[in-house]
N, C-alpha and C positions, 0 to 999 in steps of 0.2 A: 815766391820770387819777389825780389825788391822791385819797386816801381821807380823808374828814373824819369826826371823832368829836366829839360834843357832850356836855357834862356834863348831869346831871339838871336843873339849874336852868333850862336852855333847852328842856327836853323839851316844853313846851306849844307852842312855835313851831318847834322844830328837829326834824329826823328822829330817831326813837328809835334807829334802827340806823345804823351807819356808811354813808355815801354816797360816791359817786365824783363828782368835778367836774373839768372841763377848766380849764386855765389854766397859764401859765408862771410866775405869781407867786401869792402868797397872795391878793392882791386880785382877780386874775382868776378864781381858783378860787371865791372867795366870790361874785363877781358871777354866775358860772355857777349857783351854788346859789340865789342870790336870785331868779333867773328862775322857779324852781320853788317857792321858799318866800319870797315877798316880805316877809312880816311879820318874818322873821328879821333883815332889814337894820337896822331901827331898834334892835334889841337889841344889835347888834354895833358899828354905826357911828353917829357923831353926824351932825348935819345938814350938816357940812362934809365928810363922807365919811372922817373919821378914826376909828381904832379907839377905842372908848369907854375911859375911864380904867380901869375895872375889868374889862376883858376881856384875857385872856392867851392867847397862842397858842404851842403847841409844834409844832415841825416835826422829825420823825424823831428825837425824843428830846431836842431842844435847845430851851430856852426862848428865844423870839425877843425881841429888844429891842423895847419897846413902840413907839417911834417909827419903827422900820424893819420892823416885822412885815409890813405889807401889801406891801412891795416885795420881800420875801424870795423868791428863786426856788425853785420846787418842781419836782420830777421827776415823771414818770409814776407811779413807785412810792412817792412820798412819803406819809407819814401825818401828818395835821394834827389836833391836839387843841385844841379851843376851849373855854375854861373861864373861870370867874369868878376874877379875880385877888384875892388877899387883901391887905389893908393894915392898918396899925395896929401896936400894940406889944404 
């Protein structure tokens, strides 16, 4: 199971400690987590099921391209970090 970590800005709706979730992709791991924490879905995904603009995901130390993050394959020992993306100059 992949291990998911969330930054402090999501702590009101996300688990405070790392959690494990099943899935072969980031999207499947998140879907597994949404079953337990349904309110988290709207913070991470838009109404089309796409990653929100200001959400950034790292998998095993690599920042995932925004458009491909949800389809990224994860291993059983993967560590996923979900955080707020920063923008601007």
